[in-house]
C-alpha positions, 0 to 999 in steps of 0.5 A: 606344519611349518611354512618356509618363507626363505631358503638358505644355503645348506638346508636352513629355512626360516619358518613363520616365526623366523626361527631356524629349522634344520633341514640337513639329514644326519651324517651317514656312517662316521665314528663317534669321538668322545674327548678324553675328558668327557666334555663333548662328543662328535661324530667324525667322518671315517675319512677324517685323519686325526691331527697331531695335537689333542688341544685343540683337537683337530682332523684333516678332512682329506689326504692331500698334502698342500700348503694348507690342509683343510681341517676341523678343529674343536675348542671349548671354554667356560663362559659366564654364568649369565650369558646367552647363545646370542650374546656369546655369538656377539662376543665371538664376532667382536673378538675375531678380528684380533685373531683373524686378519681381514676378518669378514663375517659372511653369515650368522644363523641360529640352527638346530643340531642333530641332538635337537639342541640350538646352536650358532652357525657362523661363516667368515673369512680372513687370514691367519698365521705368517703366510696370510693365506686366505681362508674361509671358515664355518663355525658351529657353536653351542652353549650348554650351561657355562660350557661353550664348544665350537667345532670349526671347519677351515678350508681354502676358498677353492674348496670351501663350498665343497667341504661345507657340503661334505662335512657340515652334517658331522659338525652338527653332531657336536654335543656338550656332555659336561657343562 
């Protein structure tokens, strides 16, 4: 029996050994998407709208047409043979300011995916692109063998908490099929 010592947002709690436990229920409904190369699988909310690019694969999480449409993007890469998930997360955080102006890490946790696999969970903020629009991000990162996959929710600050509540269960269904 696990004894939760501290509750964190979105159902993440720490047990006696300070190991994360996943209290989020799997998403209800949705459609399973497998990328054409067979590298990963993700349950996609029926309300998501497929983006126009396949690399990286993206979906808009609503039908609103605004200056910025909140979205989910999946990216992947081949990592070094000897790298651990924690080391990969360190490198990700260290490199983020090169791509995201004003990068601020808000949280870093280890979670359990719907599949039972261990993953990293990062939340951060910053701006990208010529418009310098202030954005917030939730990235779920899984490393299996040499294959690293990241599924990232990007939203404006006004929508971020609601978007995380609605969409994080889907992000946690990411599965690496080929390592």
